[in-house]
C-alpha positions as CSV (number, residue, x, y, z in Angstrom):
1,M,-0.9,-24.4,-5.3
2,P,-3.6,-21.7,-4.9
3,R,-6.7,-22.8,-3.0
4,Y,-10.2,-21.5,-3.4
5,P,-12.2,-22.8,-0.4
6,K,-15.9,-22.1,-0.5
7,P,-17.8,-20.5,2.3
8,S,-19.8,-23.7,2.7
9,E,-16.7,-25.5,3.7
10,G,-16.6,-23.9,7.1
11,S,-13.6,-22.4,8.8
12,W,-11.2,-20.4,6.6
13,T,-8.2,-20.6,8.9
14,Q,-8.4,-24.4,9.0
15,H,-8.0,-24.5,5.2
16,Y,-4.5,-23.2,5.7
17,P,-3.3,-25.6,8.5
18,E,0.2,-24.1,8.3
19,L,-1.1,-21.0,10.0
20,G,-2.4,-22.9,13.1
21,T,-5.2,-21.6,15.3
22,D,-3.2,-20.8,18.5
23,P,-3.1,-17.4,20.0
24,V,-0.5,-15.1,18.4
25,S,2.3,-13.0,19.7
26,Y,2.6,-9.3,18.8
27,E,6.3,-9.1,19.8
28,D,7.1,-8.2,16.2
29,S,5.1,-5.0,16.7
30,I,6.8,-3.8,19.9
31,S,10.4,-5.0,19.6
32,P,13.1,-2.6,18.4
33,E,15.3,-5.6,17.6
34,I,12.7,-7.1,15.3
35,Y,12.2,-3.8,13.6
36,E,16.0,-3.6,12.9
37,L,15.8,-7.1,11.3
38,E,12.9,-6.0,9.2
39,R,15.1,-3.5,7.5
40,E,17.3,-6.1,5.9
41,A,15.1,-9.2,5.9
42,I,12.0,-7.6,4.4
43,F,12.3,-4.0,3.1
44,K,15.6,-4.5,1.3
45,R,14.5,-7.8,-0.2
46,A,10.8,-7.4,-1.2
47,W,9.4,-5.4,-4.1
48,L,8.0,-2.1,-2.8
49,N,5.3,-0.1,-4.6
50,V,6.4,3.6,-4.7
51,G,3.8,5.1,-7.0
52,R,2.0,5.1,-10.4
53,V,3.1,5.9,-13.9
54,E,0.5,8.8,-14.0
55,Q,2.9,10.6,-11.6
56,L,5.4,10.6,-14.5
57,S,3.3,12.0,-17.3
58,N,6.1,13.6,-19.4
59,T,9.8,13.1,-20.3
60,G,11.8,14.2,-17.3
61,S,9.0,13.9,-14.8
62,Y,10.3,12.7,-11.5
63,F,9.4,12.2,-7.9
64,T,11.3,11.1,-4.7
65,K,10.3,8.6,-2.1
66,E,11.7,8.6,1.4
67,L,12.3,5.1,2.6
68,A,13.3,5.5,6.3
69,I,13.0,1.8,6.9
70,A,15.8,1.2,4.3
71,R,17.7,4.4,5.3
72,T,17.6,5.8,1.8
73,S,15.7,8.1,-0.6
74,V,14.8,6.9,-4.1
75,L,14.5,9.1,-7.2
76,V,12.1,7.8,-9.8
77,V,12.2,9.4,-13.3
78,R,10.9,8.9,-16.8
79,N,13.7,9.1,-19.4
80,R,13.7,10.3,-23.0
81,Q,12.8,6.8,-24.2
82,G,9.7,6.7,-22.0
83,Q,11.2,4.2,-19.5
84,V,10.8,4.5,-15.8
85,N,14.1,4.4,-13.9
86,A,14.9,4.5,-10.2
87,F,18.1,5.6,-8.4
88,H,19.4,6.2,-4.9
89,N,18.9,9.9,-4.5
90,L,22.5,10.8,-3.7
91,C,25.3,12.6,-5.6
92,R,28.4,10.4,-6.3
93,H,30.8,13.3,-5.2
94,R,30.3,13.7,-1.5
95,G,27.0,11.9,-0.9
96,N,24.7,14.9,-0.7
97,K,21.0,14.2,-1.3
98,L,20.7,15.1,-5.0
99,V,17.0,16.1,-5.4
100,W,15.2,18.0,-2.6
101,N,13.7,21.4,-2.0
102,D,13.7,23.4,1.2
103,F,13.7,20.4,3.6
104,P,15.8,17.4,2.7
105,K,13.4,14.9,4.5
106,E,10.4,16.0,2.5
107,E,9.4,14.3,-0.8
108,T,9.3,16.3,-3.9
109,A,8.3,16.0,-7.6
110,G,8.6,17.9,-10.8
111,T,10.0,17.9,-14.3
112,C,13.5,18.6,-15.5
113,R,16.1,17.9,-18.2
114,Q,18.9,17.0,-15.8
115,F,19.6,16.8,-12.1
116,T,22.1,19.2,-10.5
117,C,23.6,18.7,-7.1
118,K,23.0,21.7,-4.8
119,Y,26.4,21.3,-3.1
120,H,29.0,21.4,-5.9
121,G,27.0,21.4,-9.1
122,W,27.6,17.9,-10.5
123,R,25.0,17.1,-13.1
124,Y,23.3,13.9,-14.2
125,D,21.0,13.1,-17.1
126,L,17.6,11.3,-17.0
127,D,19.4,7.9,-17.3
128,G,21.5,8.7,-14.2
129,D,24.7,9.2,-16.2
130,L,27.2,11.8,-14.9
131,K,27.4,14.6,-17.5
132,F,29.3,17.4,-15.8
133,V,31.8,17.8,-13.0
134,Q,32.5,21.3,-11.8
135,Q,36.3,22.0,-12.2
136,E,36.8,18.5,-13.5
137,G,40.5,19.2,-14.0
138,E,41.0,19.4,-10.2
139,F,40.2,15.7,-9.9
140,F,42.4,12.7,-10.5
141,D,41.7,10.7,-13.7
142,V,37.9,11.1,-13.4
143,D,36.0,8.5,-15.6
144,K,32.5,9.9,-15.7
145,D,31.2,6.6,-17.1
146,R,31.9,5.0,-13.7
147,Y,30.2,7.6,-11.6
148,G,26.6,7.7,-12.6
149,L,23.8,7.5,-10.0
150,A,23.5,4.3,-8.1
151,P,20.6,2.4,-9.7
152,V,17.7,0.8,-8.0
153,H,15.9,-2.2,-9.6
154,C,12.6,-0.9,-11.0
155,E,9.7,-2.6,-12.7
156,V,6.2,-1.6,-13.7
157,W,3.1,-3.7,-13.5
158,A,-0.4,-2.5,-14.5
159,G,0.9,1.1,-14.1
160,F,2.2,0.5,-10.5
161,I,5.9,1.3,-10.1
162,F,7.8,-1.1,-7.9
163,V,11.4,-0.9,-6.7
164,N,13.7,-3.5,-5.1
165,L,16.7,-2.4,-3.0
166,A,18.5,-5.7,-3.2
167,K,21.7,-5.9,-5.2
168,V,20.2,-8.8,-7.0
169,P,16.4,-9.4,-6.5
170,E,15.5,-12.9,-5.5
171,Q,12.5,-12.9,-7.9
172,S,11.3,-10.8,-10.8
173,L,8.4,-8.5,-10.0
174,L,5.9,-10.9,-11.7
175,E,7.2,-13.9,-9.8
176,F,6.9,-12.0,-6.6
177,L,3.4,-10.8,-7.2
178,G,2.0,-14.3,-8.3
179,P,-1.2,-15.1,-10.0
180,M,-3.6,-13.9,-7.3
181,I,-2.3,-10.3,-7.8
182,T,-1.5,-10.4,-11.6
183,D,-5.0,-11.7,-12.3
184,M,-6.2,-8.2,-11.5
185,E,-4.5,-7.1,-14.7
186,G,-7.0,-5.7,-17.1
187,Y,-8.8,-3.6,-14.5
188,P,-8.8,0.0,-15.8
189,F,-6.4,1.5,-13.3
190,D,-5.1,3.9,-15.9
191,Q,-8.6,5.4,-16.3
192,M,-8.8,6.3,-12.7
193,T,-7.0,9.7,-12.8
194,S,-9.1,11.7,-10.3
195,R,-7.0,11.3,-7.2
196,W,-7.3,12.2,-3.5
197,H,-4.3,11.8,-1.3
198,F,-4.1,11.5,2.5
199,R,-0.9,11.2,4.5
200,S,-0.4,11.0,8.2
201,P,2.2,10.0,10.8
202,V,0.9,7.2,13.1
203,K,2.3,6.4,16.5
204,A,2.1,2.7,16.1
205,N,3.9,-0.2,14.4
206,W,3.1,-0.4,10.7
207,K,1.7,-3.9,11.0
208,L,-0.9,-2.8,13.5
209,Y,-2.5,-0.4,11.0
210,M,-2.4,-3.1,8.3
211,D,-4.2,-5.4,10.7
212,A,-6.9,-2.8,11.1
213,F,-7.7,-3.0,7.4
214,Q,-7.4,-6.7,7.1
215,E,-10.6,-7.7,8.8
216,F,-14.2,-6.5,9.0
217,Y,-15.0,-8.0,12.4
218,H,-14.5,-4.5,13.9
219,A,-16.7,-2.6,11.5
220,P,-20.1,-2.9,13.2
221,V,-18.6,-1.7,16.5
222,L,-15.8,0.8,15.7
223,H,-17.8,2.5,12.9
224,A,-21.2,2.4,14.5
225,N,-21.5,6.1,14.9
226,Q,-20.7,6.7,11.3
227,S,-23.9,5.1,10.2
228,P,-27.6,5.9,10.9
229,A,-28.7,4.5,14.2
230,A,-31.1,1.9,12.7
231,Y,-28.4,0.5,10.4
232,S,-25.7,0.5,13.1
233,K,-27.9,-1.3,15.6
234,A,-28.9,-4.0,13.0
235,A,-25.2,-4.4,11.9
236,A,-24.0,-4.7,15.5
237,E,-26.5,-7.4,16.2
238,A,-25.9,-9.3,13.0
239,G,-22.1,-8.9,12.9
240,F,-20.3,-9.1,9.6
241,E,-18.5,-11.9,7.9
242,A,-16.7,-11.8,4.5
243,P,-17.6,-14.6,2.0
244,H,-14.1,-15.1,0.6
245,Y,-10.5,-15.2,1.9
246,R,-7.4,-16.3,0.0
247,L,-3.7,-16.6,0.7
248,E,-1.0,-16.9,-1.9
249,G,2.7,-16.7,-1.1
250,P,3.2,-13.6,1.1
251,H,0.0,-11.9,-0.2
252,R,-3.6,-11.9,1.0
253,L,-7.1,-11.2,-0.2
254,V,-10.4,-10.6,1.4
255,S,-13.5,-10.1,-0.8
256,T,-16.8,-9.0,0.5
257,S,-20.4,-8.9,-0.5
258,G,-22.0,-5.4,-0.6
259,V,-25.1,-3.4,-0.4
260,R,-26.7,-1.1,-3.0
261,A,-27.0,2.0,-0.9
262,W,-29.7,3.5,-3.1
263,E,-31.9,0.4,-2.4
264,M,-31.6,0.7,1.4
265,A,-34.5,2.0,3.4
266,D,-34.6,5.7,3.9
267,E,-33.7,5.5,7.6
268,M,-30.6,3.6,6.7
269,R,-29.1,6.4,4.6
270,K,-27.9,9.9,5.5
271,P,-29.6,12.9,3.9
272,I,-26.3,14.0,2.3
273,E,-25.9,10.7,0.6
274,D,-29.3,11.1,-1.1
275,I,-28.4,14.7,-2.1
276,C,-25.1,13.7,-3.6
277,R,-26.0,10.2,-4.6
278,S,-22.8,9.0,-3.1
279,G,-21.1,7.8,0.1
280,L,-18.3,5.6,1.5
281,F,-18.8,3.0,-1.3
282,G,-18.6,5.5,-4.1
283,Q,-21.0,7.4,-6.3
284,W,-24.2,5.7,-7.1
285,D,-24.3,6.7,-10.7
286,A,-20.7,5.7,-11.5
287,P,-19.8,5.1,-15.1
288,G,-19.5,1.5,-16.1
289,I,-16.0,0.1,-16.5
290,G,-16.8,-3.0,-18.6
291,E,-16.1,-6.6,-17.8
292,L,-13.9,-7.2,-14.8
293,P,-10.7,-9.3,-15.0
294,K,-10.9,-12.8,-13.6
295,G,-9.0,-11.9,-10.4
296,V,-11.6,-9.3,-9.3
297,N,-14.6,-10.5,-7.3
298,P,-13.3,-14.1,-7.3
299,A,-16.2,-15.3,-5.1
300,K,-18.7,-13.9,-7.7
301,C,-20.7,-12.0,-5.0
302,D,-23.9,-10.4,-6.1
303,P,-24.2,-7.8,-4.9
304,W,-20.4,-7.4,-4.6
305,G,-18.8,-4.9,-2.3
306,L,-15.0,-4.8,-2.6
307,D,-11.8,-6.8,-2.9
308,S,-8.9,-5.9,-0.6
309,F,-5.6,-7.2,-2.0
310,Q,-2.8,-7.0,0.6
311,L,0.6,-7.1,-1.1
312,F,3.5,-8.0,1.2
313,P,5.0,-6.2,2.9
314,N,3.1,-2.8,3.1
315,F,0.9,-2.1,0.1
316,T,-2.9,-2.6,-0.4
317,I,-5.0,-2.3,-3.5
318,L,-8.7,-2.1,-2.6
319,I,-11.2,-2.3,-5.6
320,W,-14.7,-1.2,-5.0
321,S,-17.7,-2.5,-6.9
322,Q,-18.8,1.1,-7.7
323,G,-15.9,1.5,-10.2
324,W,-13.0,3.1,-8.3
325,Y,-10.1,1.9,-6.1
326,L,-8.0,2.8,-3.1
327,T,-4.4,2.2,-2.2
328,Y,-2.8,2.1,1.2
329,H,0.9,2.3,2.1
330,Y,2.4,1.8,5.5
331,W,6.0,3.2,5.6
332,P,7.8,2.2,8.9
333,T,9.8,5.0,10.6
334,S,10.6,3.2,13.9
335,Y,9.4,0.1,15.7
336,D,6.4,2.2,17.1
337,S,5.7,4.6,14.3
338,H,5.0,4.8,10.6
339,I,3.7,7.0,7.8
340,F,0.2,6.0,6.5
341,E,-0.7,7.1,3.0
342,G,-4.2,6.6,1.4
343,N,-5.0,7.4,-2.2
344,L,-8.4,7.3,-3.8
345,Y,-8.6,6.9,-7.6
346,M,-11.7,7.6,-9.6
347,P,-12.6,8.4,-13.2
348,Q,-12.4,12.1,-14.1
349,P,-15.8,13.6,-13.1
350,R,-17.9,14.5,-16.1
351,T,-20.1,17.1,-14.2
352,P,-20.0,19.2,-11.1
353,R,-22.4,16.8,-9.5
354,E,-20.0,13.9,-10.0
355,R,-17.2,16.0,-8.6
356,V,-19.2,16.6,-5.4
357,A,-20.1,13.0,-5.3
358,Q,-16.5,12.0,-5.4
359,E,-15.6,14.5,-2.7
360,L,-18.2,13.0,-0.4
361,T,-16.7,9.6,-0.9
362,A,-13.2,11.0,-0.1
363,V,-14.3,12.7,3.1
364,S,-16.2,9.6,4.2
365,F,-13.1,7.5,3.7
366,K,-11.1,10.0,5.7
367,E,-13.5,9.8,8.6
368,F,-13.5,6.0,8.6
369,G,-9.7,6.0,8.3
370,L,-9.4,8.3,11.4
371,Q,-11.7,5.9,13.3
372,D,-9.5,3.0,12.4
373,A,-6.3,4.9,13.3
374,N,-7.8,6.1,16.6
375,T,-7.3,2.8,18.4
376,L,-3.7,2.2,17.3
377,E,-1.8,4.3,19.8
378,A,-3.8,2.7,22.6
379,T,-3.0,-0.7,21.2
380,Q,0.7,0.0,20.8
381,S,1.0,1.3,24.4
382,M,-0.7,-1.7,26.0
383,L,1.1,-4.3,23.8
384,E,4.3,-2.7,25.1
385,S,3.3,-3.4,28.6
386,R,3.9,-7.1,27.8
387,A,1.3,-7.9,30.5
388,V,0.0,-10.6,28.1
389,D,2.2,-12.6,25.8
390,T,-0.4,-13.9,23.2
391,Y,-3.7,-12.9,21.8
392,L,-6.7,-14.7,20.4
393,L,-7.7,-14.3,16.7
394,N,-10.9,-15.5,15.2
395,D,-11.6,-17.1,11.8
396,Q,-12.2,-13.7,10.2
397,E,-8.8,-12.5,11.2
398,I,-7.0,-15.1,9.1
399,L,-5.2,-12.3,7.1
400,V,-3.9,-10.8,10.4
401,R,-2.5,-14.2,11.4
402,H,-0.9,-14.6,8.0
403,L,0.9,-11.2,8.0
404,H,2.6,-11.8,11.3
405,K,3.6,-15.4,10.2
406,E,5.0,-14.1,6.9
407,T,7.0,-11.4,8.8
408,A,8.6,-14.1,11.0
409,A,9.2,-16.3,7.9
410,W,11.1,-13.6,6.0
411,I,13.2,-12.8,9.0
412,D,14.0,-16.5,9.6
413,S,14.9,-16.9,5.9
414,Y,17.2,-13.9,6.1
415,Q,18.9,-15.1,9.2
416,R,19.4,-18.6,7.8
417,R,21.0,-17.2,4.7
418,K,23.3,-15.0,6.7
419,V,24.5,-18.0,8.7
420,E,25.1,-20.0,5.5
421,V,27.1,-17.2,4.0
């Protein structure tokens, strides 16, 4: 059953005794063998977010998603009935990648009436059905009904498109998400169509970057130079502790109180923030979005800062009190590398001033993200020394502890089923 411990009850970690409080191992972040297990045990079993419905605005709109961890590419498309479908991005003739432009490893997007293979010209419609075979008479009893694109399970929740690569998913998408996530439904994600996208290869295990965004213990130290000196000094001395943590199934949530930047003393703000009336937390004069759904700001913080929903395995939805949201994706490419994607979603700006305010938020996020990423290669290299076997985590790092425990649990479950079969 979901639990909602209150800050006055003391330690967060001890409200989830199954986690323990012992030092943790980071072997799952430095082992090639564990990475290979994650392919089958996690990324071919869990529901994975690959985008949003706004990327498929018209009939025939499509995009591809490279999933190196699952050794496949997925083609996502809106059909003539308005449904979102997903397929493995390969031609049924000789296995050529079906949809790509100049470089087959690069993702692409567009709009079309049908998909045509570059190799021999086989054609498929928006439902993945095979419609044309070049020189069909040269083949032996071809039944085109049997040779459509290989489907991928695809479901949509709150405009977020998820795929599942299992032959038969163990849970529906809603069952997998659970109430903590689905209680966000009603937030106006669909109204946030002003989008900034950042993508970067990172030379570290995917879980290490997730860990960096799962706690705020680091913020007063790592981000000290990003804030005015007076604020940084006060923050470093006081530290930071979020008022609400919650775990549900494989997913995690941290909710924080906030500050109203425009109410801070002048020496606590940057001049550019006063000029643009904006900053890392968003624009100060953001349009209202109405009543929040019950799953957002569950601790009822006032002032509220943000909610960071960590969806297992590799997806984060971060909702800011100023009326916008972020998403993070961490796509593994090897045991010691991954692709990080960050997307900022805001309402369409109504004036040039609002546009500039949003751009300041975007570049502020980018700078903070670079600071968070800056430590990762150093962390990866020293973890791989194996000079130390386990590492201490404090009470604020409960989500870090939970992610690594869930990774181990999914691998253990997969191995047990494999033995049973």
